[in-house]
C-alpha positions in Angstrom: 9.6 -3.4 259.7 9.2 -1.1 256.7 6.6 1.7 256.7 4.5 -0.2 254.1 4.5 -3.3 256.3 3.5 -1.2 259.3 0.7 0.5 257.4 -0.6 -2.9 256.2 -0.5 -4.3 259.7 -2.2 -1.2 261.1 -5.0 -1.5 258.4 -5.5 -5.1 259.5 -5.8 -4.2 263.1 -8.2 -1.4 262.2 -10.4 -3.8 260.3 -10.3 -6.2 263.2 -11.2 -3.4 265.6 -14.1 -2.3 263.3 -15.3 -6.0 263.4 -15.3 -6.0 267.2 -16.9 -2.6 267.3 -19.7 -3.7 265.0 -21.0 -6.2 267.6 -21.0 -3.8 270.5 -21.1 -0.2 269.4 -21.9 1.6 266.2 -19.4 4.2 265.0 -20.8 7.6 264.0 -19.6 10.6 262.1 -19.8 14.3 263.1 -22.3 16.1 261.0 -21.8 19.7 262.1 -18.3 20.4 260.8 -19.5 23.7 259.4 -19.9 24.9 263.0 -16.6 26.5 264.2 -17.4 25.7 267.8 -17.8 22.0 266.9 -14.5 21.9 265.0 -12.8 23.6 268.0 -14.3 21.1 270.4 -13.1 18.1 268.4 -9.6 19.6 268.2 -9.6 20.4 271.9 -10.8 16.9 272.9 -8.3 15.2 270.6 -5.5 17.3 272.0 -6.7 16.5 275.6 -6.6 12.8 275.0 -3.2 12.8 273.3 -1.7 14.9 276.1 -3.2 12.5 278.6 -1.6 9.7 276.7 1.8 11.4 277.2 2.3 13.3 273.9 4.1 16.6 274.3 1.8 19.6 274.1 3.0 21.0 270.8 2.9 17.6 269.1 -0.6 16.9 270.6 -1.8 20.2 269.3 -0.4 19.7 265.8 -1.8 16.2 265.6 -5.2 17.4 266.8 -5.3 20.3 264.3 -4.3 18.1 261.4 -6.7 15.3 262.3 -9.6 17.7 262.7 -8.9 19.2 259.3 -8.8 15.8 257.6 -12.0 14.7 259.3 -13.8 17.9 258.5 -12.9 18.0 254.8 -13.1 14.3 254.0 -16.3 12.3 253.5 -15.1 9.3 255.3 -18.3 8.1 256.7 -18.9 6.6 260.2 -15.7 4.6 260.9 -12.8 4.4 263.3 -9.8 6.6 262.4 -6.1 6.6 263.3 -3.7 9.2 264.5 0.0 8.5 264.1 2.4 10.4 266.3 6.1 11.2 265.6 6.7 9.6 269.0 6.1 6.3 267.4 2.7 5.7 268.9 -0.4 5.1 266.8 -3.9 5.9 268.3 -7.3 4.4 267.3 -10.4 6.6 267.8 -14.0 6.6 266.8 -17.0 8.9 267.4 -20.1 7.4 269.0 -23.6 8.8 269.0 -25.0 8.8 272.5 -28.5 10.1 272.8 -28.5 13.5 271.3 -24.7 13.9 271.9 -21.5 12.6 270.5 -18.5 11.0 272.3 -14.9 10.8 271.1 -13.5 7.4 272.2 -9.9 6.3 272.2 -10.0 2.5 272.0 -6.5 1.5 270.9 -2.9 2.4 270.9 0.2 0.8 269.5 3.9 1.6 270.1 6.3 -0.6 268.3 5.1 -4.2 268.9 3.1 -3.3 272.0 -0.6 -2.9 271.3 -3.3 -2.2 273.8 -7.0 -2.3 272.8 -10.0 -1.7 275.0 -13.2 -1.7 273.1 -15.4 -2.4 276.1 -14.8 0.5 278.5 -12.3 2.3 276.2 -9.0 3.9 277.1 -10.4 7.5 277.2 -13.6 9.2 276.3 -14.5 12.9 275.8 -17.8 14.5 275.2 -18.1 16.5 271.9 -20.6 19.0 273.3 -22.0 21.3 270.6 -21.5 18.7 267.9 -24.1 16.5 266.2 -23.4 13.1 264.8 -25.1 10.4 262.8 -24.5 6.7 262.4 
């Protein structure tokens, strides 16, 4: 499968995931990117989940830094986002507003043709203490 085919397939799955999320949970976006402690918390929690999923420490760290930079500098709105690892695994995340706090949720991963999605109880969840978010 070519890279373009893989990206198209991934976009289709992300759209399907967003469709399912829209019925159960509303995605949010972090609104306190200007706060260094919030950016650090997002990076640390992304790295923690990726490490838990089996990514090597240096790769998990690099992916977390790069993803945090993209999320903090882009105006992407409240939507799921993907992280692609050189290991060949793609991860699907979203931020959820929960009361006054924010949660980082891993709801999907794909390695080759093996896909696992859990948008009911989620694969992994981390609190983004110190961050604010809005739907």
